[in-house]
C-alpha positions in Angstrom: 30.8 -24.7 -52.8 30.8 -28.4 -53.5 32.4 -29.8 -56.6 30.4 -32.0 -59.0 31.7 -35.2 -57.5 31.2 -34.0 -53.9 27.7 -32.9 -54.6 26.9 -36.3 -56.2 28.4 -38.1 -53.2 26.4 -35.9 -50.8 23.2 -36.6 -52.8 24.0 -40.4 -52.8 24.6 -40.4 -49.0 21.4 -38.5 -48.5 19.5 -40.9 -50.7 20.9 -43.9 -48.9 20.1 -42.6 -45.4 16.6 -41.6 -46.5 15.9 -45.0 -48.1 17.3 -46.9 -45.1 15.2 -44.9 -42.6 12.1 -45.4 -44.7 12.7 -49.1 -45.0 13.7 -49.6 -41.3 10.1 -50.0 -40.0 9.3 -52.7 -42.6 12.5 -54.6 -41.7 11.6 -54.6 -38.0 7.8 -54.9 -38.2 7.3 -56.7 -41.5 4.5 -55.8 -43.8 1.7 -57.9 -42.2 2.4 -57.5 -38.5 0.2 -55.5 -36.2 1.8 -52.2 -35.3 2.6 -52.2 -31.6 0.4 -50.0 -29.4 3.4 -47.9 -28.2 4.3 -47.0 -31.8 0.6 -46.1 -32.5 0.7 -43.9 -29.4 3.9 -42.2 -30.5 2.3 -41.6 -33.9 -0.6 -39.7 -32.2 1.4 -37.9 -29.5 4.6 -36.8 -31.1 3.3 -34.4 -33.8 1.7 -32.1 -31.2 4.7 -32.4 -28.9 7.1 -31.6 -31.8 5.0 -28.6 -32.8 5.0 -27.3 -29.2 8.8 -27.6 -28.9 9.2 -25.8 -32.3 6.9 -22.9 -31.2 8.8 -22.6 -27.8 12.1 -22.7 -29.6 11.1 -20.0 -32.1 9.7 -17.7 -29.4 12.4 -18.3 -26.8 14.3 -15.0 -27.4 11.5 -12.6 -28.2 11.2 -9.4 -26.2 8.4 -7.1 -25.3 9.2 -4.8 -28.2 7.1 -4.3 -31.3 8.6 -7.2 -33.2 8.1 -9.6 -30.4 4.4 -8.7 -30.1 4.0 -9.2 -33.8 5.4 -12.7 -33.5 3.1 -13.5 -30.6 0.1 -12.1 -32.5 1.0 -14.3 -35.5 1.3 -17.4 -33.4 -2.0 -16.7 -31.7 -3.6 -16.0 -35.1 -2.2 -19.2 -36.5 -3.5 -21.2 -33.5 -6.9 -19.7 -33.8 -7.2 -20.5 -37.5 -6.0 -24.1 -36.8 -8.5 -24.6 -34.0 -11.3 -23.1 -36.1 -10.6 -24.9 -39.5 -8.4 -27.9 -38.4 -6.4 -27.5 -41.6 -2.7 -27.5 -41.2 -1.9 -26.0 -44.6 -4.4 -23.2 -44.2 -3.1 -22.4 -40.8 0.5 -22.2 -42.0 -0.3 -20.1 -45.0 -2.6 -17.7 -43.3 -0.3 -17.4 -40.3 2.7 -16.7 -42.5 0.7 -14.1 -44.5 -0.6 -12.5 -41.3 3.0 -12.1 -40.0 4.3 -10.8 -43.3 1.5 -8.2 -43.3 2.3 -7.2 -39.7 6.0 -6.7 -40.4 5.3 -4.9 -43.7 3.0 -2.4 -41.9 5.7 -1.4 -39.5 
């Protein structure tokens, strides 16, 4: 458990890092410069790539048992909802609820 000063120092470091990382693009690109095409490409390609890596990471150790099949079913359900409605928040909420229902029924 952190003491009061240690917690304050951790919060200050976290604030400073977040502020610096948010300000970094403006320092390099400026406010009025055109965003380079490579950066625009990364902005379009990385979200899907990161989601794919997260899904693979989460499902890397599942088995063929009942719990593993529930996880796969929840991922497929979430993907179907997202493809159908194209709403990230709806997909996450309904996928989580679907998985919670599946594990509660066991």
